[in-house]
C-alpha positions as CSV (number, residue, x, y, z in Angstrom):
1,M,-32.5,-23.7,288.8
2,E,-35.7,-21.8,289.8
3,D,-37.1,-22.2,286.2
4,Y,-36.4,-25.9,286.3
5,E,-38.2,-26.3,289.7
6,S,-41.2,-24.4,288.4
7,K,-41.4,-26.5,285.2
8,R,-40.9,-29.7,287.2
9,R,-43.6,-28.7,289.7
10,A,-46.1,-27.9,286.8
11,E,-45.3,-31.2,285.1
12,S,-45.8,-33.1,288.4
13,K,-49.1,-31.3,289.1
14,A,-50.4,-32.3,285.6
15,A,-49.3,-36.0,286.2
16,L,-51.1,-36.0,289.6
17,E,-54.3,-34.6,288.1
18,K,-54.2,-37.4,285.4
19,I,-53.8,-40.0,288.1
20,K,-56.7,-38.5,290.2
21,S,-59.0,-38.6,287.1
22,G,-58.3,-42.3,286.5
23,L,-58.9,-45.5,288.5
24,A,-56.3,-44.8,291.2
25,T,-57.4,-45.0,294.8
26,K,-54.2,-43.3,296.1
27,V,-50.9,-41.9,294.8
28,R,-47.5,-43.3,295.4
29,I,-44.3,-41.2,295.2
30,L,-41.3,-43.2,293.9
31,V,-37.7,-41.9,294.2
32,P,-34.4,-43.4,292.9
33,A,-31.9,-44.8,295.4
34,D,-29.6,-41.9,294.9
35,A,-32.2,-39.2,295.8
36,C,-31.5,-36.5,298.3
37,P,-32.9,-36.8,301.9
38,A,-35.8,-34.4,301.1
39,C,-37.0,-36.6,298.3
40,R,-36.4,-39.8,300.2
41,A,-38.5,-38.4,303.1
42,I,-41.7,-38.0,300.8
43,E,-41.4,-41.5,299.3
44,G,-44.6,-43.6,300.0
45,A,-48.3,-43.8,299.3
46,Y,-50.7,-40.9,300.1
47,E,-54.4,-40.1,300.0
48,F,-55.2,-37.6,297.3
49,A,-55.7,-34.8,299.9
50,D,-52.3,-35.4,301.5
51,V,-49.9,-35.7,298.5
52,P,-46.8,-33.5,298.8
53,E,-45.5,-31.5,295.8
54,I,-42.7,-32.6,293.7
55,P,-40.0,-31.4,293.9
56,P,-40.2,-31.1,297.7
57,E,-38.9,-28.1,299.6
58,G,-35.2,-28.5,300.3
59,C,-34.5,-30.8,297.4
60,S,-30.8,-31.0,296.8
61,C,-30.6,-33.6,294.1
62,L,-27.7,-32.8,291.8
63,D,-29.8,-32.7,288.6
64,G,-33.1,-31.9,290.2
65,S,-35.6,-34.2,291.7
66,K,-36.3,-37.4,289.9
67,A,-39.2,-38.3,292.2
68,F,-42.5,-39.0,290.4
69,Y,-46.1,-39.9,291.1
70,A,-47.5,-43.3,290.3
71,P,-51.1,-44.6,290.7
72,V,-52.1,-47.0,293.4
73,L,-54.8,-49.4,292.0
74,D,-55.6,-51.4,295.1
75,R,-59.4,-51.6,294.4
76,F,-59.4,-52.6,290.8
77,G,-58.3,-55.8,289.1
78,P,-58.7,-57.8,285.9
């Protein structure tokens, strides 16, 4: 399980860096409805400096955290 968490954390960090280098103004963490309480607790939009890591400490999702980062594009439009 530790290898999975390390791999998942590295993948999430790379995704976050890609979002930061794009047009996003913030980052949103999205989680499925069946996520554990630790993952549900971090769901929401964050400033870049305040984004928590995925998977969060205490994650107890059966197949590992399914939470993911998504860009918030509130300043840009067509």
